[in-house]
N, C-alpha and C positions, 0 to 999 in steps of 0.2 A: 556474498560469498557462497551461500548454499545454492543459489540459482546457477552460479558458474559451475559448481561441482556437479549439479544435476544435469546440466547441459553436456558436460564432459562425459559423464557416465552414459548418457543417451547416445552420444556420438561414438563411444568406444565400440570397436567391432566385436561381434560375438565370437566366442572361441571357435576356432576352426574345427569342423567335424572331420573325423578320420575318413580319408578317401576310400572308396570301395576297393576291396582286394588289397589293402595295405597289410603288410606282414608285421605283426607285433609279437614280442616275446616278453613274457612276464613270469616271475616265479609264482607258484601256487602257495597256498598256506603251508604246504609241506615243502620245506626247503630242498628235499631230495627230488622234487619234480619241477620241471620247467615246461610251461605251455607256450607253444608258438601257434599263432592263429592268423587266418586271413578270412575275409568274407565280405558280404555285401548285403544291404537291405533290399527288400522287395520294392517294386515300383510304387506301391501304395504305402510303404513304410510300416506295414503290419506284420512283417516277418523278416527274419534274417537267416541267411544261408552261410554256414561256416565250415572251413576245413581246419582241423585242430590236431596238433601233435602234443601229446603229453610224454615228455622224455624223462626217464628215470631208470629205475631198476629194470622195468619192462617198458618198452616204447610202444605207444598205442596211437594210431592215427584214426580219426573219426570224421565223418561228414555229419554235420548237425543242422537242425532246423529249429529256430525259435519263433514262437508265434505270440502275438498279443492276445489272441483268442486262446483260452485254456484248452489244451488238447485232451486233458483228462487222465493222463498217465497210462499205465499198463492196461491191457495186454499189448504185445507186439501186434502191429497191423501194417497193411500195405502203404507205402509211399511211392508215388509215381513221379519220376523226373523225366522231362522231355527236353532234349538238347537240340536247339536249332531245328525244330519241327521234324526231327527224326522219330523213329519208333520209341515210345515211352519205355523207360527202364523201371520195372516194378519189382519191389523187394519188400519184405517185412523188416521194419525198423523197430528198435526199442523206443518206448515212449515214457516221458516224465510229464509232470503237470503242464509245463509251458513249452515243451519241445519234444523232439525226436532225434534219434541218432543211429548211425550205422557204423559199426567198428570191426566187422568181419574183414579180414585182410583182403580176400579176393574181391568182395563187393566194393570195398574202399578203393582198391586199385582200378576197378572198372569205372567207378564214379569219378575219381580224381582225374583219370585220363580224359573222360568226356568233359568234365568241368574246365580243364586246362585249355581246351580248344573251342569251347562254346561261346557264341555271341549272345544267345538268349537261352534262358533256362526257365521252364515252367514246372511247377510242383503242384501235386494234388495229394491230399490225404483226408482223413476224417477225424473228428473228435470221437471219444468213446461212445457218445450218444448218436453218432452217425452224421453229425453236421459236417458238410463239406468245407474244407479249407483249401484254398487255391492261392498261389502267389506266383509272380513273374519276377525274374531277376535278370540283370545284365551280366554277362560273363566277363571274365578278366580280359584286359587288353592283350595280355600275353600269358604264356604258361608259367612265367617266372614266379608269381606269388604261390601258386600251387606247388611248384618244384621246390621252393624254399622251405615251405612247411613240411613237406615230405622228407627233405634232406635233414631237417632238425631231428627226425626220428630214425634216420638211417635208411629211409625208403628211397626208391628211385621211381620216378614217374613211369607208369606202364608195367612195372614189375612187382608182383606180390613179394613181400619180404620172406626170407627163408628163416624159419624159426628153429632153434635147436630144440630137440625133444626134451620134455621135462624129465629130470632124473627120477628113476624109480625109487620108491621107498624101500630101503634095504631090509627093513623089518618085514615087509610084505613078501619078500622073496624067500624067507625062511620057512 
């Protein structure tokens, strides 16, 4: 009986991996925020490129990079993304121990527009100690996954969001 069970377990298919650029939505630990994400792993499996919408009181879209090599956290430093062998886009990103992210509205608009049309994406950055980190990714088959994540935060592909100015503190006016 045990040998039959062992054979069945060996023959059972492994759980399906999430296909690249699949859009998933999940609540965060804070029920007031919902995250919608899409992304893909690098060709060597050592990095992941993600587009993420955190929808709540304030909607924030970010482009994120996660690496198996610890990146070392702050300070902000350059990340270079090359889409289909075009001129690299270089911008300073915020860093955490295992990743980096860009959440500036204009930069995210530029990046997501390029991502939506790219067939290949090459990324280059460094750790805090200067060790180079390089990764290659396959772009999405269509703009749909990027468009869906942007829409979850009220963004439109190719258009920076229009943000209402923060209300002034009435006490500061007196």
